Each structure stands twice: as structure tokens, then as C-alpha cells.
PyMOL Python script that loads the backbone (N, CA, C, O; Angstrom):
from pymol import cmd

cmd.read_pdbstr("""\
ATOM      1  N   MET A   1     -26.562  -1.348 -31.582  1.00  0.00           N
ATOM      2  CA  MET A   1     -27.928  -1.178 -31.328  1.00  0.00           C
ATOM      3  C   MET A   1     -28.645  -2.394 -31.934  1.00  0.00           C
ATOM      4  O   MET A   1     -28.372  -2.800 -33.064  1.00  0.00           O
ATOM      5  N   THR A   2     -29.576  -2.964 -31.140  1.00  0.00           N
ATOM      6  CA  THR A   2     -30.311  -4.178 -31.581  1.00  0.00           C
ATOM      7  C   THR A   2     -31.342  -3.755 -32.612  1.00  0.00           C
ATOM      8  O   THR A   2     -31.731  -2.590 -32.690  1.00  0.00           O
ATOM      9  N   PRO A   3     -31.774  -4.730 -33.401  1.00  0.00           N
ATOM     10  CA  PRO A   3     -32.874  -4.453 -34.348  1.00  0.00           C
ATOM     11  C   PRO A   3     -34.152  -3.866 -33.657  1.00  0.00           C
ATOM     12  O   PRO A   3     -34.798  -2.951 -34.169  1.00  0.00           O
ATOM     13  N   LEU A   4     -34.468  -4.435 -32.492  1.00  0.00           N
ATOM     14  CA  LEU A   4     -35.657  -3.939 -31.828  1.00  0.00           C
ATOM     15  C   LEU A   4     -35.470  -2.469 -31.353  1.00  0.00           C
ATOM     16  O   LEU A   4     -36.417  -1.683 -31.396  1.00  0.00           O
ATOM     17  N   ALA A   5     -34.261  -2.111 -30.908  1.00  0.00           N
ATOM     18  CA  ALA A   5     -34.025  -0.745 -30.468  1.00  0.00           C
ATOM     19  C   ALA A   5     -34.061   0.195 -31.676  1.00  0.00           C
ATOM     20  O   ALA A   5     -34.465   1.349 -31.535  1.00  0.00           O
ATOM     21  N   GLN A   6     -33.643  -0.275 -32.873  1.00  0.00           N
ATOM     22  CA  GLN A   6     -33.736   0.472 -34.099  1.00  0.00           C
ATOM     23  C   GLN A   6     -35.176   0.687 -34.493  1.00  0.00           C
ATOM     24  O   GLN A   6     -35.551   1.773 -34.933  1.00  0.00           O
ATOM     25  N   LEU A   7     -36.010  -0.376 -34.332  1.00  0.00           N
ATOM     26  CA  LEU A   7     -37.428  -0.232 -34.602  1.00  0.00           C
ATOM     27  C   LEU A   7     -38.130   0.816 -33.707  1.00  0.00           C
ATOM     28  O   LEU A   7     -38.938   1.625 -34.162  1.00  0.00           O
ATOM     29  N   VAL A   8     -37.780   0.754 -32.440  1.00  0.00           N
ATOM     30  CA  VAL A   8     -38.388   1.726 -31.491  1.00  0.00           C
ATOM     31  C   VAL A   8     -37.971   3.154 -31.838  1.00  0.00           C
ATOM     32  O   VAL A   8     -38.774   4.085 -31.804  1.00  0.00           O
ATOM     33  N   ASP A   9     -36.629   3.300 -32.187  1.00  0.00           N
ATOM     34  CA  ASP A   9     -36.233   4.690 -32.621  1.00  0.00           C
ATOM     35  C   ASP A   9     -36.936   5.130 -33.872  1.00  0.00           C
ATOM     36  O   ASP A   9     -37.351   6.283 -33.989  1.00  0.00           O
ATOM     37  N   ALA A  10     -37.069   4.242 -34.788  1.00  0.00           N
ATOM     38  CA  ALA A  10     -37.743   4.563 -36.078  1.00  0.00           C
ATOM     39  C   ALA A  10     -39.209   4.926 -35.841  1.00  0.00           C
ATOM     40  O   ALA A  10     -39.733   5.844 -36.472  1.00  0.00           O
ATOM     41  N   LEU A  11     -39.841   4.238 -34.973  1.00  0.00           N
ATOM     42  CA  LEU A  11     -41.326   4.546 -34.618  1.00  0.00           C
ATOM     43  C   LEU A  11     -41.455   5.883 -33.991  1.00  0.00           C
ATOM     44  O   LEU A  11     -42.374   6.632 -34.321  1.00  0.00           O
ATOM     45  N   ILE A  12     -40.531   6.231 -33.060  1.00  0.00           N
ATOM     46  CA  ILE A  12     -40.557   7.468 -32.422  1.00  0.00           C
ATOM     47  C   ILE A  12     -40.231   8.579 -33.445  1.00  0.00           C
ATOM     48  O   ILE A  12     -40.884   9.622 -33.416  1.00  0.00           O
ATOM     49  N   ASP A  13     -39.280   8.402 -34.316  1.00  0.00           N
ATOM     50  CA  ASP A  13     -38.905   9.421 -35.301  1.00  0.00           C
ATOM     51  C   ASP A  13     -40.081   9.642 -36.328  1.00  0.00           C
ATOM     52  O   ASP A  13     -40.211  10.731 -36.886  1.00  0.00           O
ATOM     53  N   THR A  14     -40.894   8.638 -36.556  1.00  0.00           N
ATOM     54  CA  THR A  14     -41.937   8.801 -37.552  1.00  0.00           C
ATOM     55  C   THR A  14     -43.257   9.262 -36.963  1.00  0.00           C
ATOM     56  O   THR A  14     -44.129   9.734 -37.692  1.00  0.00           O
ATOM     57  N   ALA A  15     -43.408   9.138 -35.704  1.00  0.00           N
ATOM     58  CA  ALA A  15     -44.712   9.473 -35.062  1.00  0.00           C
ATOM     59  C   ALA A  15     -45.243  10.875 -35.391  1.00  0.00           C
ATOM     60  O   ALA A  15     -46.368  11.057 -35.857  1.00  0.00           O
ATOM     61  N   ASP A  16     -44.353  11.872 -35.118  1.00  0.00           N
ATOM     62  CA  ASP A  16     -44.775  13.270 -35.305  1.00  0.00           C
ATOM     63  C   ASP A  16     -45.079  13.611 -36.847  1.00  0.00           C
ATOM     64  O   ASP A  16     -46.102  14.221 -37.158  1.00  0.00           O
ATOM     65  N   PRO A  17     -44.237  13.228 -37.692  1.00  0.00           N
ATOM     66  CA  PRO A  17     -44.499  13.555 -39.111  1.00  0.00           C
ATOM     67  C   PRO A  17     -45.772  12.831 -39.605  1.00  0.00           C
ATOM     68  O   PRO A  17     -46.558  13.432 -40.338  1.00  0.00           O
ATOM     69  N   VAL A  18     -45.984  11.609 -39.237  1.00  0.00           N
ATOM     70  CA  VAL A  18     -47.239  10.945 -39.672  1.00  0.00           C
ATOM     71  C   VAL A  18     -48.441  11.642 -39.049  1.00  0.00           C
ATOM     72  O   VAL A  18     -49.439  11.853 -39.737  1.00  0.00           O
ATOM     73  N   LEU A  19     -48.380  12.011 -37.756  1.00  0.00           N
ATOM     74  CA  LEU A  19     -49.518  12.730 -37.167  1.00  0.00           C
ATOM     75  C   LEU A  19     -49.741  14.088 -37.839  1.00  0.00           C
ATOM     76  O   LEU A  19     -50.887  14.506 -38.003  1.00  0.00           O
ATOM     77  N   THR A  20     -48.663  14.787 -38.232  1.00  0.00           N
ATOM     78  CA  THR A  20     -48.815  16.069 -38.865  1.00  0.00           C
ATOM     79  C   THR A  20     -49.555  15.913 -40.186  1.00  0.00           C
ATOM     80  O   THR A  20     -50.449  16.701 -40.493  1.00  0.00           O
ATOM     81  N   VAL A  21     -49.184  14.893 -40.976  1.00  0.00           N
ATOM     82  CA  VAL A  21     -49.878  14.651 -42.252  1.00  0.00           C
ATOM     83  C   VAL A  21     -51.337  14.344 -42.033  1.00  0.00           C
ATOM     84  O   VAL A  21     -52.208  14.931 -42.676  1.00  0.00           O
ATOM     85  N   THR A  22     -51.599  13.453 -41.152  1.00  0.00           N
ATOM     86  CA  THR A  22     -52.984  13.006 -40.930  1.00  0.00           C
ATOM     87  C   THR A  22     -53.825  14.141 -40.334  1.00  0.00           C
ATOM     88  O   THR A  22     -54.996  14.304 -40.677  1.00  0.00           O
ATOM     89  N   ASP A  23     -53.202  14.935 -39.423  1.00  0.00           N
ATOM     90  CA  ASP A  23     -53.972  16.097 -38.870  1.00  0.00           C
ATOM     91  C   ASP A  23     -54.343  17.148 -39.847  1.00  0.00           C
ATOM     92  O   ASP A  23     -55.392  17.786 -39.774  1.00  0.00           O
ATOM     93  N   ASN A  24     -53.412  17.307 -40.793  1.00  0.00           N
ATOM     94  CA  ASN A  24     -53.617  18.333 -41.868  1.00  0.00           C
ATOM     95  C   ASN A  24     -54.575  17.868 -42.944  1.00  0.00           C
ATOM     96  O   ASN A  24     -55.118  18.706 -43.665  1.00  0.00           O
ATOM     97  N   ALA A  25     -54.801  16.625 -43.082  1.00  0.00           N
ATOM     98  CA  ALA A  25     -55.753  16.048 -44.108  1.00  0.00           C
ATOM     99  C   ALA A  25     -57.153  16.308 -43.610  1.00  0.00           C
ATOM    100  O   ALA A  25     -57.433  16.306 -42.412  1.00  0.00           O
ATOM    101  N   SER A  26     -58.027  16.532 -44.583  1.00  0.00           N
ATOM    102  CA  SER A  26     -59.451  16.800 -44.239  1.00  0.00           C
ATOM    103  C   SER A  26     -60.186  15.536 -43.888  1.00  0.00           C
ATOM    104  O   SER A  26     -61.186  15.620 -43.174  1.00  0.00           O
ATOM    105  N   ASP A  27     -59.776  14.383 -44.327  1.00  0.00           N
ATOM    106  CA  ASP A  27     -60.412  13.114 -43.900  1.00  0.00           C
ATOM    107  C   ASP A  27     -59.449  11.964 -44.134  1.00  0.00           C
ATOM    108  O   ASP A  27     -58.366  12.136 -44.693  1.00  0.00           O
ATOM    109  N   ASP A  28     -59.884  10.749 -43.678  1.00  0.00           N
ATOM    110  CA  ASP A  28     -58.963   9.576 -43.795  1.00  0.00           C
ATOM    111  C   ASP A  28     -58.543   9.273 -45.190  1.00  0.00           C
ATOM    112  O   ASP A  28     -57.446   8.763 -45.413  1.00  0.00           O
ATOM    113  N   GLU A  29     -59.415   9.583 -46.168  1.00  0.00           N
ATOM    114  CA  GLU A  29     -59.084   9.223 -47.588  1.00  0.00           C
ATOM    115  C   GLU A  29     -57.983  10.182 -48.050  1.00  0.00           C
ATOM    116  O   GLU A  29     -57.063   9.752 -48.746  1.00  0.00           O
ATOM    117  N   ASP A  30     -58.047  11.460 -47.688  1.00  0.00           N
ATOM    118  CA  ASP A  30     -57.026  12.373 -48.042  1.00  0.00           C
ATOM    119  C   ASP A  30     -55.733  12.044 -47.330  1.00  0.00           C
ATOM    120  O   ASP A  30     -54.672  12.192 -47.937  1.00  0.00           O
ATOM    121  N   ALA A  31     -55.750  11.603 -46.071  1.00  0.00           N
ATOM    122  CA  ALA A  31     -54.560  11.283 -45.327  1.00  0.00           C
ATOM    123  C   ALA A  31     -53.868  10.035 -46.052  1.00  0.00           C
ATOM    124  O   ALA A  31     -52.646   9.967 -46.188  1.00  0.00           O
ATOM    125  N   GLN A  32     -54.697   9.116 -46.477  1.00  0.00           N
ATOM    126  CA  GLN A  32     -54.186   7.916 -47.127  1.00  0.00           C
ATOM    127  C   GLN A  32     -53.474   8.295 -48.485  1.00  0.00           C
ATOM    128  O   GLN A  32     -52.419   7.762 -48.826  1.00  0.00           O
ATOM    129  N   ALA A  33     -54.090   9.203 -49.196  1.00  0.00           N
ATOM    130  CA  ALA A  33     -53.610   9.648 -50.524  1.00  0.00           C
ATOM    131  C   ALA A  33     -52.266  10.413 -50.346  1.00  0.00           C
ATOM    132  O   ALA A  33     -51.304  10.246 -51.095  1.00  0.00           O
ATOM    133  N   LEU A  34     -52.286  11.241 -49.323  1.00  0.00           N
ATOM    134  CA  LEU A  34     -51.069  12.055 -49.032  1.00  0.00           C
ATOM    135  C   LEU A  34     -49.880  11.167 -48.638  1.00  0.00           C
ATOM    136  O   LEU A  34     -48.758  11.312 -49.125  1.00  0.00           O
ATOM    137  N   LEU A  35     -50.199  10.234 -47.722  1.00  0.00           N
ATOM    138  CA  LEU A  35     -49.074   9.330 -47.301  1.00  0.00           C
ATOM    139  C   LEU A  35     -48.663   8.418 -48.453  1.00  0.00           C
ATOM    140  O   LEU A  35     -47.476   8.126 -48.599  1.00  0.00           O
ATOM    141  N   GLY A  36     -49.585   7.971 -49.254  1.00  0.00           N
ATOM    142  CA  GLY A  36     -49.265   7.151 -50.413  1.00  0.00           C
ATOM    143  C   GLY A  36     -48.351   7.902 -51.358  1.00  0.00           C
ATOM    144  O   GLY A  36     -47.333   7.375 -51.807  1.00  0.00           O
ATOM    145  N   ALA A  37     -48.714   9.114 -51.650  1.00  0.00           N
ATOM    146  CA  ALA A  37     -47.891   9.900 -52.579  1.00  0.00           C
ATOM    147  C   ALA A  37     -46.480  10.150 -52.013  1.00  0.00           C
ATOM    148  O   ALA A  37     -45.474  10.061 -52.717  1.00  0.00           O
ATOM    149  N   MET A  38     -46.459  10.461 -50.725  1.00  0.00           N
ATOM    150  CA  MET A  38     -45.113  10.731 -50.048  1.00  0.00           C
ATOM    151  C   MET A  38     -44.260   9.480 -50.025  1.00  0.00           C
ATOM    152  O   MET A  38     -43.040   9.568 -50.161  1.00  0.00           O
ATOM    153  N   LEU A  39     -44.877   8.305 -49.855  1.00  0.00           N
ATOM    154  CA  LEU A  39     -44.070   7.101 -49.720  1.00  0.00           C
ATOM    155  C   LEU A  39     -43.899   6.292 -51.008  1.00  0.00           C
ATOM    156  O   LEU A  39     -43.300   5.217 -50.998  1.00  0.00           O
ATOM    157  N   ALA A  40     -44.446   6.833 -52.146  1.00  0.00           N
ATOM    158  CA  ALA A  40     -44.391   6.079 -53.352  1.00  0.00           C
ATOM    159  C   ALA A  40     -42.938   5.718 -53.856  1.00  0.00           C
ATOM    160  O   ALA A  40     -42.710   4.735 -54.561  1.00  0.00           O
ATOM    161  N   ARG A  41     -42.042   6.553 -53.452  1.00  0.00           N
ATOM    162  CA  ARG A  41     -40.629   6.244 -53.853  1.00  0.00           C
ATOM    163  C   ARG A  41     -40.161   4.936 -53.250  1.00  0.00           C
ATOM    164  O   ARG A  41     -39.262   4.312 -53.812  1.00  0.00           O
ATOM    165  N   LEU A  42     -40.719   4.485 -52.138  1.00  0.00           N
ATOM    166  CA  LEU A  42     -40.290   3.226 -51.500  1.00  0.00           C
ATOM    167  C   LEU A  42     -40.429   2.039 -52.401  1.00  0.00           C
ATOM    168  O   LEU A  42     -39.666   1.080 -52.286  1.00  0.00           O
ATOM    169  N   GLU A  43     -41.434   2.082 -53.343  1.00  0.00           N
ATOM    170  CA  GLU A  43     -41.625   0.998 -54.301  1.00  0.00           C
ATOM    171  C   GLU A  43     -40.376   0.826 -55.159  1.00  0.00           C
ATOM    172  O   GLU A  43     -40.082  -0.315 -55.513  1.00  0.00           O
ATOM    173  N   GLY A  44     -39.657   1.800 -55.505  1.00  0.00           N
ATOM    174  CA  GLY A  44     -38.448   1.791 -56.290  1.00  0.00           C
ATOM    175  C   GLY A  44     -37.225   1.420 -55.494  1.00  0.00           C
ATOM    176  O   GLY A  44     -36.249   0.889 -56.022  1.00  0.00           O
ATOM    177  N   LEU A  45     -37.299   1.717 -54.183  1.00  0.00           N
ATOM    178  CA  LEU A  45     -36.103   1.433 -53.315  1.00  0.00           C
ATOM    179  C   LEU A  45     -36.072   0.017 -52.683  1.00  0.00           C
ATOM    180  O   LEU A  45     -35.027  -0.553 -52.371  1.00  0.00           O
ATOM    181  N   TYR A  46     -37.252  -0.471 -52.531  1.00  0.00           N
ATOM    182  CA  TYR A  46     -37.321  -1.765 -51.777  1.00  0.00           C
ATOM    183  C   TYR A  46     -38.097  -2.785 -52.592  1.00  0.00           C
ATOM    184  O   TYR A  46     -38.970  -2.411 -53.374  1.00  0.00           O
ATOM    185  N   ALA A  47     -37.796  -4.064 -52.425  1.00  0.00           N
ATOM    186  CA  ALA A  47     -38.564  -5.123 -53.038  1.00  0.00           C
ATOM    187  C   ALA A  47     -39.912  -5.263 -52.431  1.00  0.00           C
ATOM    188  O   ALA A  47     -40.076  -4.948 -51.253  1.00  0.00           O
ATOM    189  N   PRO A  48     -40.918  -5.728 -53.181  1.00  0.00           N
ATOM    190  CA  PRO A  48     -42.255  -5.871 -52.597  1.00  0.00           C
ATOM    191  C   PRO A  48     -42.253  -6.677 -51.322  1.00  0.00           C
ATOM    192  O   PRO A  48     -42.959  -6.349 -50.368  1.00  0.00           O
ATOM    193  N   ARG A  49     -41.436  -7.766 -51.302  1.00  0.00           N
ATOM    194  CA  ARG A  49     -41.353  -8.577 -50.123  1.00  0.00           C
ATOM    195  C   ARG A  49     -40.886  -7.779 -48.890  1.00  0.00           C
ATOM    196  O   ARG A  49     -41.417  -7.993 -47.801  1.00  0.00           O
ATOM    197  N   ASP A  50     -39.945  -6.899 -49.025  1.00  0.00           N
ATOM    198  CA  ASP A  50     -39.499  -6.016 -47.914  1.00  0.00           C
ATOM    199  C   ASP A  50     -40.572  -5.131 -47.475  1.00  0.00           C
ATOM    200  O   ASP A  50     -40.720  -4.931 -46.269  1.00  0.00           O
ATOM    201  N   LEU A  51     -41.399  -4.535 -48.411  1.00  0.00           N
ATOM    202  CA  LEU A  51     -42.455  -3.649 -47.973  1.00  0.00           C
ATOM    203  C   LEU A  51     -43.583  -4.421 -47.213  1.00  0.00           C
ATOM    204  O   LEU A  51     -44.214  -3.895 -46.296  1.00  0.00           O
ATOM    205  N   LEU A  52     -43.795  -5.675 -47.639  1.00  0.00           N
ATOM    206  CA  LEU A  52     -44.754  -6.553 -46.971  1.00  0.00           C
ATOM    207  C   LEU A  52     -44.328  -6.889 -45.541  1.00  0.00           C
ATOM    208  O   LEU A  52     -45.128  -6.965 -44.609  1.00  0.00           O
ATOM    209  N   ILE A  53     -42.999  -7.088 -45.432  1.00  0.00           N
ATOM    210  CA  ILE A  53     -42.476  -7.432 -44.030  1.00  0.00           C
ATOM    211  C   ILE A  53     -42.582  -6.162 -43.206  1.00  0.00           C
ATOM    212  O   ILE A  53     -42.931  -6.275 -42.030  1.00  0.00           O
ATOM    213  N   ALA A  54     -42.329  -5.031 -43.681  1.00  0.00           N
ATOM    214  CA  ALA A  54     -42.448  -3.826 -42.908  1.00  0.00           C
ATOM    215  C   ALA A  54     -43.961  -3.606 -42.491  1.00  0.00           C
ATOM    216  O   ALA A  54     -44.291  -3.207 -41.374  1.00  0.00           O
ATOM    217  N   THR A  55     -44.823  -3.904 -43.491  1.00  0.00           N
ATOM    218  CA  THR A  55     -46.224  -3.775 -43.183  1.00  0.00           C
ATOM    219  C   THR A  55     -46.643  -4.717 -42.089  1.00  0.00           C
ATOM    220  O   THR A  55     -47.401  -4.305 -41.211  1.00  0.00           O
ATOM    221  N   ALA A  56     -46.198  -5.967 -42.083  1.00  0.00           N
ATOM    222  CA  ALA A  56     -46.485  -6.942 -41.060  1.00  0.00           C
ATOM    223  C   ALA A  56     -46.011  -6.506 -39.770  1.00  0.00           C
ATOM    224  O   ALA A  56     -46.711  -6.704 -38.776  1.00  0.00           O
ATOM    225  N   VAL A  57     -44.878  -5.925 -39.686  1.00  0.00           N
ATOM    226  CA  VAL A  57     -44.300  -5.470 -38.409  1.00  0.00           C
ATOM    227  C   VAL A  57     -45.193  -4.327 -37.840  1.00  0.00           C
ATOM    228  O   VAL A  57     -45.564  -4.327 -36.667  1.00  0.00           O
ATOM    229  N   LEU A  58     -45.528  -3.322 -38.762  1.00  0.00           N
ATOM    230  CA  LEU A  58     -46.380  -2.288 -38.277  1.00  0.00           C
ATOM    231  C   LEU A  58     -47.763  -2.743 -37.812  1.00  0.00           C
ATOM    232  O   LEU A  58     -48.315  -2.228 -36.839  1.00  0.00           O
ATOM    233  N   GLU A  59     -48.320  -3.752 -38.557  1.00  0.00           N
ATOM    234  CA  GLU A  59     -49.613  -4.286 -38.153  1.00  0.00           C
ATOM    235  C   GLU A  59     -49.571  -5.040 -36.801  1.00  0.00           C
ATOM    236  O   GLU A  59     -50.551  -5.089 -36.058  1.00  0.00           O
ATOM    237  N   ALA A  60     -48.402  -5.615 -36.527  1.00  0.00           N
ATOM    238  CA  ALA A  60     -48.153  -6.302 -35.167  1.00  0.00           C
ATOM    239  C   ALA A  60     -47.981  -5.248 -34.118  1.00  0.00           C
ATOM    240  O   ALA A  60     -48.499  -5.419 -33.014  1.00  0.00           O
ATOM    241  N   VAL A  61     -47.310  -4.201 -34.377  1.00  0.00           N
ATOM    242  CA  VAL A  61     -46.972  -3.147 -33.361  1.00  0.00           C
ATOM    243  C   VAL A  61     -48.221  -2.357 -32.981  1.00  0.00           C
ATOM    244  O   VAL A  61     -48.396  -1.998 -31.817  1.00  0.00           O
ATOM    245  N   THR A  62     -49.058  -2.093 -33.920  1.00  0.00           N
ATOM    246  CA  THR A  62     -50.214  -1.215 -33.659  1.00  0.00           C
ATOM    247  C   THR A  62     -51.002  -1.678 -32.515  1.00  0.00           C
ATOM    248  O   THR A  62     -51.132  -0.917 -31.557  1.00  0.00           O
ATOM    249  N   PRO A  63     -51.578  -2.915 -32.504  1.00  0.00           N
ATOM    250  CA  PRO A  63     -52.410  -3.339 -31.341  1.00  0.00           C
ATOM    251  C   PRO A  63     -51.692  -3.361 -30.035  1.00  0.00           C
ATOM    252  O   PRO A  63     -52.304  -3.141 -28.990  1.00  0.00           O
ATOM    253  N   MET A  64     -50.359  -3.631 -30.059  1.00  0.00           N
ATOM    254  CA  MET A  64     -49.555  -3.559 -28.867  1.00  0.00           C
ATOM    255  C   MET A  64     -49.584  -2.168 -28.273  1.00  0.00           C
ATOM    256  O   MET A  64     -49.808  -1.996 -27.075  1.00  0.00           O
ATOM    257  N   LEU A  65     -49.353  -1.168 -29.123  1.00  0.00           N
ATOM    258  CA  LEU A  65     -49.347   0.207 -28.642  1.00  0.00           C
ATOM    259  C   LEU A  65     -50.725   0.632 -28.161  1.00  0.00           C
ATOM    260  O   LEU A  65     -50.819   1.278 -27.117  1.00  0.00           O
ATOM    261  N   VAL A  66     -51.773   0.310 -28.854  1.00  0.00           N
ATOM    262  CA  VAL A  66     -53.096   0.630 -28.460  1.00  0.00           C
ATOM    263  C   VAL A  66     -53.412   0.047 -27.195  1.00  0.00           C
ATOM    264  O   VAL A  66     -53.964   0.743 -26.342  1.00  0.00           O
ATOM    265  N   GLU A  67     -53.101  -1.257 -26.952  1.00  0.00           N
ATOM    266  CA  GLU A  67     -53.407  -1.975 -25.685  1.00  0.00           C
ATOM    267  C   GLU A  67     -52.657  -1.391 -24.573  1.00  0.00           C
ATOM    268  O   GLU A  67     -53.227  -1.227 -23.494  1.00  0.00           O
ATOM    269  N   THR A  68     -51.379  -1.047 -24.741  1.00  0.00           N
ATOM    270  CA  THR A  68     -50.534  -0.456 -23.716  1.00  0.00           C
ATOM    271  C   THR A  68     -51.037   0.976 -23.403  1.00  0.00           C
ATOM    272  O   THR A  68     -51.022   1.375 -22.239  1.00  0.00           O
ATOM    273  N   ASN A  69     -51.473   1.741 -24.393  1.00  0.00           N
ATOM    274  CA  ASN A  69     -52.008   3.072 -24.072  1.00  0.00           C
ATOM    275  C   ASN A  69     -53.234   3.016 -23.282  1.00  0.00           C
ATOM    276  O   ASN A  69     -53.441   3.831 -22.383  1.00  0.00           O
ATOM    277  N   VAL A  70     -54.111   2.024 -23.601  1.00  0.00           N
ATOM    278  CA  VAL A  70     -55.356   1.856 -22.870  1.00  0.00           C
ATOM    279  C   VAL A  70     -55.060   1.538 -21.438  1.00  0.00           C
ATOM    280  O   VAL A  70     -55.650   2.100 -20.515  1.00  0.00           O
ATOM    281  N   LEU A  71     -54.129   0.620 -21.268  1.00  0.00           N
ATOM    282  CA  LEU A  71     -53.782   0.208 -19.842  1.00  0.00           C
ATOM    283  C   LEU A  71     -53.153   1.416 -19.092  1.00  0.00           C
ATOM    284  O   LEU A  71     -53.379   1.550 -17.890  1.00  0.00           O
ATOM    285  N   LEU A  72     -52.412   2.250 -19.731  1.00  0.00           N
ATOM    286  CA  LEU A  72     -51.753   3.395 -19.056  1.00  0.00           C
ATOM    287  C   LEU A  72     -52.675   4.562 -18.823  1.00  0.00           C
ATOM    288  O   LEU A  72     -52.419   5.374 -17.934  1.00  0.00           O
ATOM    289  N   THR A  73     -53.755   4.677 -19.602  1.00  0.00           N
ATOM    290  CA  THR A  73     -54.628   5.843 -19.505  1.00  0.00           C
ATOM    291  C   THR A  73     -55.950   5.533 -18.804  1.00  0.00           C
ATOM    292  O   THR A  73     -56.687   6.461 -18.471  1.00  0.00           O
ATOM    293  N   THR A  74     -56.282   4.228 -18.562  1.00  0.00           N
ATOM    294  CA  THR A  74     -57.511   3.868 -17.947  1.00  0.00           C
ATOM    295  C   THR A  74     -57.352   3.807 -16.420  1.00  0.00           C
ATOM    296  O   THR A  74     -56.417   3.188 -15.912  1.00  0.00           O
ATOM    297  N   GLN A  75     -58.283   4.463 -15.689  1.00  0.00           N
ATOM    298  CA  GLN A  75     -58.257   4.438 -14.248  1.00  0.00           C
ATOM    299  C   GLN A  75     -58.662   3.071 -13.785  1.00  0.00           C
ATOM    300  O   GLN A  75     -59.515   2.430 -14.399  1.00  0.00           O
ATOM    301  N   PRO A  76     -58.072   2.621 -12.728  1.00  0.00           N
ATOM    302  CA  PRO A  76     -58.457   1.297 -12.169  1.00  0.00           C
ATOM    303  C   PRO A  76     -59.940   1.383 -11.716  1.00  0.00           C
ATOM    304  O   PRO A  76     -60.432   2.426 -11.286  1.00  0.00           O
ATOM    305  N   VAL A  77     -60.628   0.198 -11.843  1.00  0.00           N
ATOM    306  CA  VAL A  77     -61.976   0.166 -11.437  1.00  0.00           C
ATOM    307  C   VAL A  77     -62.012  -0.623 -10.109  1.00  0.00           C
ATOM    308  O   VAL A  77     -61.242  -1.558  -9.892  1.00  0.00           O
ATOM    309  N   GLY A  78     -62.923  -0.209  -9.256  1.00  0.00           N
ATOM    310  CA  GLY A  78     -62.994  -1.018  -7.981  1.00  0.00           C
ATOM    311  C   GLY A  78     -62.449  -0.238  -6.832  1.00  0.00           C
ATOM    312  O   GLY A  78     -62.090   0.931  -6.975  1.00  0.00           O
ATOM    313  N   ARG A  79     -62.384  -0.864  -5.708  1.00  0.00           N
ATOM    314  CA  ARG A  79     -61.913  -0.255  -4.511  1.00  0.00           C
ATOM    315  C   ARG A  79     -60.470  -0.232  -4.425  1.00  0.00           C
ATOM    316  O   ARG A  79     -59.829  -1.227  -4.763  1.00  0.00           O
ATOM    317  N   PRO A  80     -59.847   0.915  -3.962  1.00  0.00           N
ATOM    318  CA  PRO A  80     -58.436   0.992  -3.822  1.00  0.00           C
ATOM    319  C   PRO A  80     -57.889  -0.027  -2.811  1.00  0.00           C
ATOM    320  O   PRO A  80     -58.517  -0.332  -1.796  1.00  0.00           O
ATOM    321  N   VAL A  81     -56.748  -0.517  -3.118  1.00  0.00           N
ATOM    322  CA  VAL A  81     -56.126  -1.494  -2.207  1.00  0.00           C
ATOM    323  C   VAL A  81     -55.196  -0.804  -1.236  1.00  0.00           C
ATOM    324  O   VAL A  81     -54.584  -1.463  -0.395  1.00  0.00           O
TER     325      VAL A  81
END
""", "prot")
cmd.dss("prot")
cmd.show_as("cartoon", "prot")
cmd.util.cbc("prot")
cmd.orient("prot")
């Protein structure tokens, strides 16, 4: 399996749990605190550089997903061809 395929699988595997946590939080601040507490162990498992690389990848992925979702859910404007 390629690294990209592994990233895709990991994003799919994490989507529901992250949504569950954020949906159950009363506001964005609570969601951030909950996720921070749940993921705190990562600081002991990975070097800061590794966490920063993971963050950079997620920051790059997010706009791609948003843009693609907008393209998929937006009705075409104008006259049908």
C-alpha cells in the first residue's frame, strides 16, 4: 500500500470519531479541549517534528477536501448543455 493510500485510509478511519467528539461538544472550545486531552499521549510517542509534519499534511488536505466537496455539492449555474 502506498503512503498516499495509507493517508486516505487513515482519514476515513478518523472522520467518524472526530465528528462524534465535535458533535458532542457544546462549542468549538470544548471540542478543542476534548481532542487535545484525547491526543495528549501523542506528545510522548512522537517527536515534535513528526507532529508538525502531520499537522502540515492535515492543513494541506483540508482545503482540498472542502474545495472538492463544494464542487460535488454545488449545482451548475447557467443553461444546461
